[in-house]
C-alpha positions, 0 to 999 in steps of 0.5 A: 646349785648356782646359775653361772653366767659366763661372759667373755670380755676380750679386752686388750686395750688396757695394757700394751702387750697383745694377747689378753683378747684371746683369754675368753676362748682359752677359758672355754677351751680349758673346760670352764663350762664343763667344770662348773656343770660337773660340780652341779651348777647350771651354766649359761654362756652369753658369748663375748661382749661387743662394745660400741665404737669409741667416741674419740674421747681424749685426756690431758695426760699424754701417756693415756692410750686407748681411752675411747675404747676403754670407755666403750668397754666400761659402758658395755660391761657395766650394762652386761654385769647389771643385767647378769646379776639379776639372773645368776652369778656372772663370771667375766672371762678376760681380758685385761684388768681394765675390764673391771672398770665396767664389771665392778660398776655394774655389780655395784649398781645392782647392789645399790638397787637391791639395797645391799652393800657391795664388797670387793676382794682384789686378788692381784699383785698390783693395787690398780689404784691409779687414776687417769691423771696419775698414771705414768704408763697410760695403761688403764688396767692399772686404774679400776680400783681407784675408779670403784672407790670413787676417786676423782680424776677419771674424766671424761669417763662417767663417774662411778655410779655407786662407789664401793665404800673404802672399808668394803674393799680388800686387796689381797696378795699385793706386792707391786705398788707405784709411789702415787698409788701408795700415797693415795692408798694411805689416805683411804680405809681400804684393807691392804693385805699385802704379801708381808701381811700374808707371810706374817699372819697366813692366808686364813685369818685376814681373809676370814676377818673380811668375809665375816664383815661381808656376812654381818652386813649382808653384802654382795661380794665381787671377787676379781682374780688376776693371773698375777696374784699367782706366782709366775712359776705356776702361772706364766701366761701374764704380761705383768709377772711379779715374783713371790705370788701365791703358791698353788695351795695358797691360791686353792685355799683362798678359793676354798674359803671363799666357797665355804663362805657362800658369799661370792656373787660375781667374779672376774678372771683377768689378765690371762694372755694365752700367747704367753702360756705353756700348753694351756697351763695357766688357763687350766689352773685358773679354771681349776681355781674356779672349781675350788671356788665353786665347791670342788674339794681338795680330794676331788682334784684331777690328776694332771699330765704335766 
């Protein structure tokens, strides 16, 4: 049994398509607490994080937008994550992926204090490996992995407090990477299991290889699940659709393997935009995937009415 701590992160400023701020409530309506409780876990909903007002920070890159708000969210979520890690397994309900600037910083700070290595699995169509300097869109949901890895170029945001070693980061399901991100990734030891790798090797082998390392090093594992990891045919409620994503069964297999590893210590659910959903279809799927991550077996899958 796990004590699951639900933390809403209604972040909408990391991209330009409004709606992600409704994500936390959509997860609640889709039955996230009930799903966890039915699997035998205890659930504590700490409500939505409320950041302090922005301080007017600016950046020389004219494309960057909502920088003060993003910095305020990062600081608030890092604090909430560090506190929650001491009490159980936080589940951050987003919100766009810029929220991971704060959540990964918070869980990594906890890991450092506990004397354990931090690992991250990034389930996403995108590498999110831009810095404030390299972003051409100015959308800061495309920057958290570079920040977590300790890359320079994030001033005036406080430097990442406990950078995650590059070899402890596994990107899984990647299929849309900008040239600047690709060039930067080529300089790192980050494990990139893009869709070509998964097509050739399958889901199981590369995931188990990474999980074996986490286990061998007694690491803490943060999982960041972006809606666009999934194929848009099954998960339409995202503003950054990329064809060729994980199928229903592939996504559940990933979650089941993560559960069987017993290693997951924190989780992001990000980029859900209920305004783009079809009768809550994507929100329900994300909650269903969380159920698999937390122990639901394939033969326990509920029948859907659609």
